[in-house]
N, C-alpha and C positions, 0 to 999 in steps of 0.2 A: 530318454522317454518323452514323447510328445505331451505338451500341456494342453488342457482343454479350456477354451475361452468361450464364454457365452455372451452374445449380444442380444439385448431385448429392445427393439425399436418401440418407443412409447411416446412419440411426439404427435401422434395423429389426433384429430378431432372426431369424436363419436357422434356425428350429427343425427344418425338414426336413433341412437340410444337416448339422445338428449331431448327428444320431442316431449313437450309438456313439462320439462324440468328447467325452469328459467335459471340462467346463470351457470348451469352445469353442462359442459360440452365434452369433457375428456372421459371416454368410456372406461379407460383403464383405472380411473379413480372412483368409479361407482363402487359401492360397498356390498360385500357378502359377509354376513355375520358381523357387521360393524367394521370390517377391514377392507381397504381398497383391493380390487381384483388384482392389480399389479403386484401387491405385496404377497398375495396368495401364490401367484405365479413364481415370484422370486424364490419363495421358500422351497419350491420343488428343486431348484438348482443349487440353492444353498445347502440343502441336505444331501446332494450328490457328491460323494467323496472324490470322484474323478475330476470335478470342476475346479480349476485353479483360479480363474478370474471371472467376474461378472460385470458387464458394462450395460448401462441403461441410457438410451438416447431420449432426452426430454426437451420440451420447449424451455427456454431459458427462464421464463417467469414461473415455471412450476418446480424448479430445482430445490429451492429453499423449503417449500412445503413438503416435497417428497422426502427430504432428509428428516423432517419431523416425523413423517409416517414410519420411516425406518427405525427411528428411536423408539417410537410408541410400540412397534411390533417386536422390539427386542432382537432385531437381526444384528448379530455381532460381526459377521463376515463383511469385509470391506466391499462396498458396492461403488464402482467407479461410474461417474456421470460424464456424459458428453452431450453437447447441444445437438438436438435433432434437426432435421431438415423439413422442407415442406412435404416431401413424400417419403415413404418407407425406404426406398432405395437410397435417398439422400442421407437418411438417418444411419443406415447401416454403413454407408460409405464413410461418413464422419467417424464412426466408431472404428472402422478398419484403419483409418488414417491415424487414429489416436493410440491404438494398442501397439505394443512391442511384442513381436512373435517371430519365430523362425518359419521357414516355408512349410515344414512338416507338422507344425502345430495344428491342432484341430479347432475350428471355429463353429460353434452352434448358434444359429439364429432362431429365436423363438418369439412367437406372437405374445405381446403383453397381456392379451385377454384370452389366453388358453391356460387357465389355472389348474386344470385337471389332468395335465400330462402325467403319466405314470413314471416311476423310477425305471421300470422295465423298458419303456419306450426310449427314455433318454439314453440308457446304457446300450440298448440295441443299435441306436443311431451312431453312437460313438464307436462301437465295435465295427459297424459296417464301414465307417469312414476310415478306420485304421486298416481295414482290409482292401477297400476299393477306392478310397480317396474322396468320394462324394456320396451322400445318402440323405434321404428324407423319410419321414414317417408318412404313411398313407393308408387309406382304407379302400377296399373294393367298392365299386359302384353297386348299389342295390337296385335302384330304379332303372328303368329303361332310359338310355341316353339318346336324345335326338339332336342332330345338327340342323340348324335353321337358318333361314335368310330373313333378315329384318325387313319389314315393310311399314308403310305409313299406318297400317291398321293393326300392326302387331308383329307376327312372325309366321313363316310358312316352313314346314319341315322339308328338308332336302335329302336327308338320309338318316338311317338308324345306325348308331355306333355300337359295335359289340361290347357288352359290359366287360368281357374278359380282357379287353384291351384298354380299359379305363380304370384309373385309381383317383381317389379324391385326396389331394395333397393336404398334409397337415404340417405342423412344426413340432419338434425342432427339425431344421434342415442343417446338415453338417458337411463341412468341407475342409480340406487342407488349406491352411492360411494362404500359401503362395498361389494356389489355384483360384481361390475366391478373390483375392486382391487383384490378380491379373484380369479376371473377368469383369470386375467392377471398374477398373481403370479403363479398359477398352470400351465398356458400355458408356461411361461418362464421356470419353473422348469422341465417341461416334454418335452421341445423343440418343442412345437406345434406352428405353424404359421397360423393364421386365415386370411381370406380375409377382414373381418371387425370386429368391436367390438361385434356385435350381434352373430357372429359365435363362439366366445369364451363363451358366455353365453349359447348358444344352446348346445355346447359341454358338458357343465356341467348339461344338462337336464333342464335348465331354460326356461321359456316361455317368448317370446318377442312379444309384441303387435305391430301391424302395423297401423299407422294412415295415412290418405290420404295426399300424397305429391302433387307436382305440376309438370306439363310438363315443366314449365319454370325453375324449379330448376335443371338446367343442370350442369354437371361437365365439365369444360373447359379443355380438354386434347389435342385437335388437332387444327390446323389452321382453319378448318371448324367450329369448336365449337366457336372459337373466333369471326368469322364473325356473327354467330347467336347471340352471346353475345352482340355485338355492336348494333344489331337490338333491342334486349331486353332493352339495356341501353337507347336507344333513346326513347323507349316507356315509361320507368320509368321517364325520364326527362320531357316528354310531360305531364304525369300525375301530376308531381310535379308543373309544370308551370301552369297547369289548376287550381290546388288547390290554388296556391299562387295568381292567378288572381281572 
């Protein structure tokens, strides 16, 4: 049976989030309810019984502090650390080089700052990878989507894209290890930089399935996102309290 390995690239600098907050630049370490966002995200995968291993890619100078956060959070499952790179693709590549897996094992890559991913989304992506070999979570586009041409004064619309043909990509993004490793090795060798893991598979002509994500599965990148996240966290806490009661 294939094992499921999770990679969380968390070596980026959250420059948009850090505005006005001197000395704080890593958005994944901003706190929700007194706990770093990254810890909240990790818990979702720690609680998933199908997950065998979790790898987190961090900047070297943040590893010791992160281990303390793990202890304080009471996370018992082993979290393996690997040094991240300058870009997301570099961090995921470093993790792929560090893990030991067979070609058919499943690798999920998830954004460090998407702490509201649901168990249903995680298991749906895993199931889709088992069946199709590659899958991502995504949501339909709600707003009208315009293609534009950039100009010195802004942008000019060149066409309107049918919403039925557009999805907004989320994470986790899941793949067979052999397929993902091959795509990463070729991208690095050829100097190609993709916007996400699926783009590397697409580049090789691979088909990637989309499973329904959730509007709550937000990526926290701005102070406004953090305010919304605090609201979602209060909802989660209320649900847990009701279940416990």
